[in-house]
VEXDREN-2710 file (C-alpha; in Angstrom, 1 decimal):
% VEXDREN-2710
k/r/px/py/pz
1/MET/0.3/0.0/0.1
2/LYS/1.1/3.1/-0.9
3/ILE/1.2/5.7/1.7
4/SER/1.3/9.9/0.8
5/PHE/1.1/12.7/3.3
6/SER/0.3/16.1/2.1
7/HIS/0.6/19.2/4.1
8/ILE/0.5/17.5/7.4
9/HIS/0.2/20.1/10.3
10/LYS/0.2/19.4/13.9
11/ARG/-0.3/21.2/17.1
12/PHE/0.1/20.7/20.9
13/GLY/-0.6/24.9/22.4
14/ASN/2.6/26.2/21.7
15/VAL/4.3/23.1/20.3
16/HIS/4.2/22.4/16.1
17/ALA/4.7/18.7/16.3
18/ASN/4.2/18.6/13.0
19/ASN/4.6/21.6/10.3
20/ASP/3.4/21.3/6.7
21/ILE/4.6/17.4/6.1
22/ASN/4.9/16.3/2.9
23/LEU/5.9/12.8/2.3
24/VAL/5.3/9.9/0.2
25/ILE/5.8/6.0/1.2
26/PRO/6.0/3.4/-1.9
27/SER/4.1/0.1/-1.5
28/GLY/6.3/-3.1/-0.6
29/SER/9.6/-0.6/1.1
30/ILE/10.8/0.2/4.3
31/GLN/10.5/3.5/4.8
32/GLY/12.7/4.9/8.1
33/ILE/11.5/7.8/9.8
34/LEU/14.9/9.4/11.6
35/GLY/15.0/12.1/14.1
36/GLU/16.0/13.6/17.5
37/ASN/13.5/13.1/20.5
38/GLY/10.8/15.0/20.2
39/ALA/10.9/15.8/16.2
40/GLY/7.8/14.8/14.9
41/LYS/8.1/11.4/14.1
42/SER/5.6/9.9/16.6
43/THR/3.3/12.0/16.0
44/LEU/2.9/12.1/12.5
45/MET/2.6/8.1/13.1
46/LYS/-0.1/8.6/15.3
47/ILE/-2.2/10.6/12.8
48/LEU/-1.7/7.8/10.2
49/THR/-2.9/5.2/12.8
50/GLY/-5.9/7.2/14.1
51/TYR/-4.7/8.4/17.6
52/TYR/-4.5/12.0/16.8
53/HIS/-6.1/14.0/13.7
54/ALA/-4.4/16.3/12.0
55/ASP/-5.3/19.9/12.6
56/SER/-5.0/20.6/8.3
57/GLY/-3.4/18.3/5.3
58/GLU/-4.8/15.1/4.3
59/ILE/-3.3/11.5/3.9
60/LEU/-4.1/9.1/0.6
61/LEU/-3.7/5.4/0.5
62/ASP/-2.9/4.2/-2.9
63/ASP/-3.8/8.1/-4.2
64/ARG/-7.1/8.0/-2.8
65/ALA/-8.5/10.7/0.2
66/VAL/-9.0/8.9/3.7
67/LYS/-10.4/9.7/6.7
68/ILE/-8.8/7.5/9.2
69/THR/-10.7/8.7/12.9
70/SER/-9.6/6.1/15.4
71/PRO/-7.3/3.2/15.7
72/VAL/-10.1/0.6/15.1
73/ASP/-10.3/2.7/11.8
74/ALA/-6.9/2.3/10.7
75/VAL/-6.4/-1.7/11.0
76/ARG/-9.5/-1.7/8.7
77/GLN/-8.0/0.6/6.4
78/GLY/-5.2/-2.1/6.7
79/ILE/-2.5/0.3/9.1
80/GLY/-1.3/-1.3/12.4
81/MET/1.4/0.2/14.6
82/LEU/3.9/-1.7/17.2
83/HIS/4.2/0.6/20.1
84/GLN/7.5/1.3/22.0
85/ASP/5.5/-0.1/25.0
86/PRO/4.1/-2.8/23.5
87/LEU/-0.6/-2.5/23.9
88/ASP/-1.6/-6.0/25.2
89/PHE/-2.8/-7.5/28.3
90/PRO/-0.6/-9.1/30.2
91/PRO/-2.5/-11.1/32.5
92/MET/-4.2/-12.9/29.6
93/ARG/-2.9/-15.7/27.5
94/VAL/-1.7/-15.0/23.9
95/ILE/-4.9/-16.6/22.2
96/ASP/-7.2/-14.4/24.4
97/ASN/-5.1/-11.1/23.4
98/PHE/-5.4/-12.2/19.6
99/LEU/-9.4/-12.2/20.4
100/LEU/-9.9/-8.9/21.6
101/GLY/-10.7/-6.7/18.9
102/SER/-10.9/-9.5/16.3
103/ARG/-13.4/-9.4/13.7
104/GLY/-15.1/-12.9/14.4
105/GLY/-18.1/-11.8/16.0
106/LEU/-19.5/-12.3/19.8
107/PHE/-18.0/-16.0/19.9
108/PRO/-14.9/-16.8/17.3
109/LYS/-13.9/-19.8/16.9
110/ARG/-10.9/-20.5/19.0
111/SER/-9.7/-23.2/17.6
112/ASP/-9.2/-21.8/14.4
113/VAL/-7.4/-18.8/15.9
114/GLU/-5.1/-21.2/17.9
115/LYS/-4.2/-22.6/14.2
116/GLU/-3.3/-19.5/12.6
117/ILE/-1.2/-18.5/15.6
118/LEU/0.8/-21.4/15.1
119/ARG/1.3/-20.9/11.2
120/LEU/1.9/-17.5/11.7
121/SER/4.4/-18.7/14.0
122/ARG/6.0/-20.9/12.0
123/GLU/6.1/-18.7/9.1
124/PHE/8.5/-16.0/10.9
125/ASP/10.2/-18.6/13.2
126/PHE/8.8/-17.4/16.0
127/GLN/8.2/-19.3/19.3
128/ILE/4.6/-18.1/20.2
129/SER/2.6/-20.5/21.6
130/PRO/-1.2/-19.6/22.2
131/ASP/-1.7/-20.5/25.7
132/THR/1.2/-18.6/27.1
133/TYR/0.5/-15.8/29.5
134/VAL/1.9/-12.6/28.2
135/GLU/3.1/-11.3/31.5
136/THR/5.6/-14.1/30.9
137/MET/7.2/-13.0/28.2
138/THR/10.0/-11.5/27.3
139/VAL/9.8/-7.6/25.6
140/GLY/11.0/-9.1/22.3
141/GLU/8.5/-11.9/21.9
142/ARG/6.0/-9.6/23.1
143/GLN/6.4/-7.7/19.8
144/GLN/6.4/-10.3/18.3
145/LEU/2.8/-11.1/19.5
146/GLU/1.9/-8.0/18.0
147/ILE/3.5/-8.8/14.7
148/LEU/2.0/-11.5/14.5
149/ARG/-1.5/-10.3/15.6
150/LEU/-1.5/-7.2/13.3
151/LEU/-1.2/-10.0/10.2
152/TRP/-3.7/-11.8/11.6
153/LEU/-6.2/-8.7/11.0
154/GLY/-4.8/-8.4/7.6
155/VAL/-3.0/-5.3/7.8
156/LYS/-0.8/-4.2/4.6
157/VAL/0.8/-1.2/6.3
158/LEU/3.3/-2.0/9.3
159/ILE/4.8/1.2/11.6
160/LEU/7.2/0.4/14.0
161/ASP/8.1/2.8/16.8
162/GLU/11.1/2.5/18.4
163/PRO/11.2/-1.0/18.3
164/THR/14.4/-2.0/19.3
165/THR/14.7/-0.3/22.4
166/GLY/14.4/-3.2/25.8
167/ILE/15.6/-6.3/23.2
168/SER/18.6/-8.4/23.1
169/ALA/20.6/-7.8/19.8
170/ASN/19.3/-11.7/19.0
171/GLN/15.8/-10.6/18.8
172/ARG/16.9/-7.5/17.0
173/GLU/18.3/-9.6/13.9
174/LYS/14.9/-11.9/13.9
175/LEU/13.1/-8.4/14.0
176/PHE/14.8/-7.1/11.1
177/ALA/14.3/-10.7/9.4
178/THR/11.5/-10.5/10.0
179/LEU/10.7/-7.1/8.6
180/VAL/12.3/-7.7/5.2
181/LYS/10.5/-11.2/4.7
182/LEU/7.0/-9.1/5.0
183/ALA/8.3/-6.2/2.4
184/LYS/9.5/-8.8/0.2
185/GLN/5.6/-9.9/0.6
186/GLY/4.2/-6.5/-0.6
187/LEU/3.7/-5.1/2.8
188/THR/4.7/-1.4/3.3
189/VAL/6.7/-0.9/7.1
190/ILE/7.5/2.6/8.1
191/PHE/10.3/2.1/10.7
192/VAL/10.8/5.2/13.3
193/SER/14.2/5.4/15.1
194/HIS/16.8/7.3/16.2
195/LYS/19.6/5.1/15.4
196/LEU/21.9/5.2/12.9
197/GLU/22.9/2.3/12.4
198/GLU/19.5/0.3/12.3
199/VAL/17.9/2.6/9.6
200/GLU/21.0/1.9/7.4
201/GLN/21.3/-1.2/8.0
202/LEU/18.1/-1.8/7.4
203/CYS/15.9/0.7/5.4
204/ASP/15.5/1.3/1.6
205/ARG/15.2/5.1/1.9
206/VAL/14.8/7.7/4.7
207/ALA/13.2/11.0/5.7
208/VAL/15.0/13.1/8.5
209/PHE/13.0/15.0/10.8
210/ARG/13.8/18.0/12.4
211/GLN/11.6/20.1/14.8
212/GLY/8.6/18.6/13.6
213/GLU/9.9/19.5/10.2
214/VAL/11.0/16.8/6.9
215/VAL/14.5/18.3/6.5
216/GLY/15.4/15.8/3.9
217/GLU/14.9/12.5/2.3
218/VAL/18.1/10.0/1.9
219/GLU/18.5/7.2/0.0
220/PRO/21.8/4.3/0.0
221/PRO/24.5/4.9/0.3
222/TYR/23.8/6.7/3.4
223/ASP/26.8/8.7/5.1
224/THR/26.6/8.7/9.2
225/ASP/27.6/12.0/9.2
226/GLN/25.2/13.7/6.9
227/PHE/22.6/12.1/9.2
228/VAL/23.4/13.3/12.2
229/TYR/24.0/17.0/10.6
230/MET/20.3/16.5/9.1
231/MET/19.1/15.4/12.4
232/PHE/20.8/17.9/15.1
233/GLY/21.9/20.7/12.8
234/LYS/25.7/20.0/14.2
235/SER/28.1/17.6/14.6
236/VAL/27.7/15.4/17.9
237/GLU/31.0/13.8/19.9
238/VAL/30.4/11.3/22.2
239/GLY/33.5/12.1/24.3
240/ASP/35.9/10.7/26.5
241/LYS/35.4/7.5/28.7
242/LYS/34.9/8.8/32.2
243/THR/35.7/7.3/35.8
244/PHE/35.1/8.2/39.3
245/CYS/35.2/4.7/41.1
246/THR/36.4/4.6/44.3
247/GLU/37.8/2.2/46.7
248/LEU/35.6/2.3/49.0
249/PRO/32.6/-0.4/49.3
250/LEU/29.0/0.6/49.0
251/ILE/27.0/-3.0/48.0
252/GLN/28.6/-6.3/49.4
253/LEU/27.1/-9.3/47.8
254/GLU/28.0/-12.7/49.7
255/ASN/26.7/-16.1/47.9
256/ILE/23.5/-14.5/46.5
257/GLY/20.8/-16.8/45.1
258/LEU/17.9/-15.9/43.0
259/GLU/15.5/-17.5/41.3
260/ASP/12.2/-17.1/39.6
261/TYR/9.4/-19.8/37.7
262/ARG/11.9/-19.8/35.2
263/LEU/15.4/-19.2/35.9
264/HIS/17.7/-19.8/39.1
265/LEU/21.2/-17.8/39.5
266/GLY/23.2/-18.7/42.1
267/ASN/26.5/-18.4/44.0
268/ILE/27.4/-14.1/43.4
269/ASN/29.8/-12.6/45.0
270/LEU/30.4/-9.1/44.1
271/GLU/31.8/-5.6/45.7
272/ILE/30.1/-2.7/43.9
273/TYR/31.9/0.4/44.9
274/GLN/31.0/3.9/45.8
275/GLY/31.3/6.3/42.4
276/GLU/31.2/2.9/40.0
277/VAL/29.4/1.9/37.2
278/ILE/28.6/-1.6/36.5
279/GLY/26.8/-2.1/33.1
280/LEU/24.6/-5.9/32.8
281/ALA/25.3/-7.7/29.5
282/GLY/22.9/-10.7/28.4
283/MET/20.0/-11.5/26.3
284/GLU/16.4/-10.7/27.7
285/GLY/15.2/-13.0/30.3
286/SER/18.5/-13.8/31.2
287/GLY/18.7/-12.7/34.4
288/GLN/19.6/-9.1/34.8
289/ARG/16.1/-7.8/36.0
290/LEU/16.6/-10.4/38.7
291/PHE/19.9/-8.7/39.9
292/LEU/18.0/-5.1/39.9
293/HIS/14.9/-6.1/41.2
294/MET/17.0/-7.9/44.2
295/LEU/19.3/-4.9/44.8
296/THR/16.2/-2.3/45.2
297/GLY/14.6/-5.1/47.4
298/LEU/12.0/-6.0/44.8
299/LEU/13.4/-9.9/44.9
300/ARG/14.6/-11.3/48.0
301/PRO/17.3/-13.5/47.6
302/VAL/16.9/-17.8/48.1
303/ASN/20.4/-17.7/49.7
304/GLY/23.0/-15.2/51.0
305/LYS/23.3/-11.7/52.2
306/ILE/23.2/-8.2/50.9
307/LYS/25.2/-5.4/52.7
308/LEU/24.6/-1.8/52.1
309/THR/27.3/-0.1/53.6
310/GLY/28.2/-2.4/56.3
311/GLU/24.7/-2.8/57.0
312/ASP/22.4/-6.3/56.4
313/PHE/19.6/-5.2/54.3
314/THR/18.9/-8.9/53.4
315/GLY/15.1/-9.5/53.1
316/LYS/14.2/-5.7/53.5
317/THR/11.7/-4.4/51.6
318/TYR/11.2/-1.8/48.4
319/PRO/10.7/1.8/50.7
320/TYR/13.7/0.3/52.9
321/PHE/16.1/-0.2/50.2
322/GLN/14.4/3.7/48.7
323/LYS/14.6/5.2/52.0
324/ALA/18.5/4.4/52.7
325/GLY/19.1/5.8/49.1
326/VAL/18.5/3.6/46.2
327/ALA/16.3/4.1/43.0
328/TYR/15.1/2.4/40.6
329/LEU/14.1/3.2/36.7
330/PRO/11.9/0.3/35.1
331/ALA/12.2/-0.2/31.6
332/ALA/7.8/-0.4/31.4
333/ARG/7.8/3.3/31.6
334/LEU/4.2/4.0/31.3
335/GLU/3.7/0.3/33.6
336/GLU/6.3/0.7/36.3
337/GLY/7.5/3.8/36.3
338/LEU/5.1/6.6/35.8
339/ILE/1.5/7.5/36.4
340/PRO/-1.1/7.9/33.3
341/GLY/-3.4/10.4/33.4
342/MET/-1.3/12.5/35.8
343/THR/0.5/15.5/35.0
344/LEU/4.2/16.4/34.7
345/THR/3.6/18.4/38.2
346/GLU/1.8/15.9/40.1
347/HIS/4.9/13.4/39.6
348/PHE/7.3/15.9/41.0
349/ILE/5.0/16.4/44.1
350/LEU/4.7/12.3/44.3
351/SER/8.4/12.4/44.3
352/GLU/9.2/14.6/46.7
353/GLU/9.4/14.3/50.4
354/HIS/6.7/16.9/52.1
355/SER/6.9/17.9/55.9
356/GLU/3.9/19.8/55.4
357/LEU/0.1/18.4/55.6
358/PHE/-0.8/20.6/51.9
359/VAL/1.3/20.6/49.1
360/ASP/2.5/23.9/48.4
361/GLN/1.2/24.7/44.7
362/LYS/3.7/27.7/44.0
363/SER/6.7/25.2/45.0
364/ALA/5.4/22.2/43.3
365/LEU/5.1/24.5/39.8
366/GLY/8.8/26.5/40.1
367/LEU/10.2/22.7/40.6
368/THR/8.5/21.4/37.7
369/GLU/9.7/24.3/35.7
370/GLU/13.2/23.8/37.1
371/ARG/13.2/20.1/35.9
372/ILE/11.5/21.0/32.9
373/ARG/14.4/22.9/31.9
374/ASP/17.3/20.9/33.3
375/PHE/16.4/18.1/31.8
376/TYR/15.3/19.6/28.6
377/ILE/11.8/18.0/28.8
378/LYS/9.5/19.1/25.9
379/GLY/6.3/19.5/27.1
380/THR/4.5/21.9/30.4
381/PRO/3.5/21.3/33.8
382/VAL/0.4/20.8/32.9
383/SER/1.6/18.1/30.3
384/MET/-0.5/14.8/31.0
385/ILE/2.4/12.3/30.6
386/GLU/1.0/9.8/28.5
387/GLN/0.8/13.3/26.0
388/LEU/4.6/12.8/26.1
389/SER/7.3/11.2/23.4
390/GLY/8.9/8.5/24.8
391/GLY/12.3/10.1/24.8
392/ASN/10.7/12.8/27.6
393/GLN/9.2/10.4/29.4
394/GLN/12.5/8.3/30.1
395/ARG/14.0/11.9/30.9
396/ALA/10.6/12.4/33.1
397/LEU/11.8/9.7/35.0
398/LEU/15.2/10.5/35.2
399/ALA/14.2/13.9/36.7
400/LEU/12.4/12.3/39.0
401/LEU/15.6/11.1/40.6
402/ARG/16.1/12.6/44.0
403/ARG/19.0/14.4/44.9
404/LYS/21.1/12.3/47.3
405/LEU/21.1/8.4/46.1
406/LYS/23.4/5.9/47.0
407/LEU/22.6/3.5/44.5
408/ILE/20.8/4.0/41.0
409/LEU/19.4/1.3/39.2
410/MET/18.2/1.5/35.4
411/GLU/16.9/-0.5/32.5
412/HIS/17.6/0.5/29.4
413/PRO/18.6/4.3/30.5
414/THR/18.7/5.5/27.1
415/ARG/15.8/3.7/25.5
416/GLY/14.2/5.7/22.9
417/LEU/16.7/8.9/23.0
418/ASP/18.6/10.0/20.7
419/ILE/22.4/10.5/20.6
420/GLU/22.8/13.7/21.8
421/SER/20.2/13.2/24.4
422/ALA/21.6/9.8/25.2
423/ILE/25.2/11.0/25.7
424/TRP/23.8/13.9/28.0
425/ILE/21.8/11.7/30.4
426/TRP/25.3/9.7/30.8
427/SER/27.0/13.3/31.5
428/LYS/24.3/13.8/34.2
429/MET/24.9/9.8/35.8
430/LYS/28.5/10.8/35.8
431/GLU/27.9/13.8/37.8
432/ARG/26.2/11.7/40.4
433/CYS/29.1/8.9/40.0
434/LYS/30.8/12.0/41.0
435/GLU/29.2/12.5/43.9
436/CYS/29.7/8.7/45.1
437/SER/26.6/7.2/43.6
438/SER/26.8/4.3/42.2
439/VAL/25.1/2.9/39.0
440/VAL/23.9/-0.7/37.7
441/PHE/22.4/-0.5/34.4
442/THR/21.1/-3.0/31.8
443/SER/21.1/-2.4/28.1
444/SER/20.7/-3.9/25.0
445/ASP/23.3/-1.9/23.1
446/LEU/27.1/-3.4/23.8
447/ASP/28.5/0.2/22.6
448/GLU/26.7/1.6/25.2
449/ILE/27.9/-1.1/28.3
450/ILE/31.4/-0.7/27.4
451/GLN/31.7/3.3/26.9
452/TYR/29.9/4.6/30.3
453/SER/30.7/1.1/32.5
454/ASP/33.9/0.8/34.9
455/ARG/32.7/-3.4/35.2
456/ILE/30.7/-5.6/33.3
457/LEU/28.9/-9.0/34.4
458/VAL/27.7/-11.1/31.5
459/PHE/24.4/-13.0/32.2
460/PHE/23.7/-16.3/30.1
461/GLY/22.1/-19.8/31.2
462/GLY/21.8/-18.6/34.9
463/LEU/25.4/-18.1/35.3
464/VAL/27.2/-14.8/36.0
465/SER/30.1/-14.0/34.7
466/GLU/32.8/-12.6/37.2
467/PRO/33.3/-8.7/36.5
468/ILE/34.9/-8.1/33.6
469/ASP/37.3/-4.4/33.0
470/ALA/35.4/-2.2/30.8
471/THR/38.4/-0.8/29.6
472/THR/39.9/-4.0/27.9
473/THR/37.2/-6.0/26.7
474/THR/35.4/-5.6/23.2
475/VAL/31.7/-5.6/21.5
476/ASP/33.2/-9.3/20.0
477/GLU/33.6/-10.6/23.1
478/LEU/31.1/-9.7/24.9
479/GLY/28.9/-11.0/22.0
480/GLN/30.8/-14.8/22.8
481/LEU/29.5/-15.0/26.1
482/ILE/25.9/-13.6/25.7
483/GLY/25.9/-16.3/22.8
484/GLY/27.5/-18.8/25.5
485/LYS/31.4/-19.0/24.2
486/GLY/34.0/-18.8/26.4
487/TRP/32.7/-19.7/29.4
END
């Protein structure tokens, strides 16, 4: 299906999110949409899928002008979107997620739907079982579920908004292979991203957005420096690797054992030093999340001891860890980190300690405006958190961190952030390290892990490696360990 955008405009108050967008996407192609956070990429895709309505302009499908009134209407017209945060129902099974919103009548035949799930799974080499509960699946598997569901609903246009944030390198390769196969079958794929290497690897052509406008369209061969300049209007440098690690232990783990319903990690012995950054590498679901949950009191170890500045914290609860100066930033922003339906100001009110009976609204407004400035959040104090772009939600989550912390635990901290924003976020984290805060984080980007970590732990099949010096390892060496080689 060919898609044409003609003079699309969309405003949110004073923000001109889409400013006269004109773009044609050929049928059967993989179209890249590249741009910094808040450049208008996701806004345009939400207009195409009926989440937003354009203030003016026209959308044409196969040269036919259409009105897309809602996401349901978009699917009926053959357009489906895979969002940054999967729009599924975790407490329900795969087959029930398929049936919700389907056009199979009041009582669709479950056996036929089950056969379709298995057929599609085999076709794309996915390991999706109809009876699996979605809450037990990794982010990558939930993406696969959503792709299969949209294909089952008959979409001819598949939109993916920052789909590789929070998934492993192997899952990304499988996703890309699936998208190439779909394009060869005639589907139109729109790949929205801020990651230069991904659009260069995958896309047939790329449209670059900056400040709500399309500043240019590029076809292979691609030039990375050209992309960076088009996105930001300047060159961007990563900067030198900095360390503020001391010899003072903050966390001591003694023979720690962790487990959930499908994984057991045993005999973890580690000291985390004040000012140190430790990166956690591994395939999604290899135990990194269990490790973070243990360090923040959300998961009690099955054996062993946790000490924080010499005090035994084994079995302590999450609020106890919080009071001691431990903060946790989850990957699932809207599900676990933020509260949909609340404004930025309300989030900052909840994040601060208050000694008075009533909230000082003037003080809260001042704090919110200060954090919006300091963290370059593209929003206002009264902006609902779900109305912000994914990158700005991530900035808001980071802005909620209290001033004085001993330990910061993060899942995919630069998820949904462009290059310049990621560099800026890590400069903020390094400032924290300079003040003797320690950071432990997971990331699917091995370059990020090597660039910003002092030491690295690799997780594989219930095993946790000895700490690896980040200055002496390489992406290839980490990749071998993640894949199970060299243990």
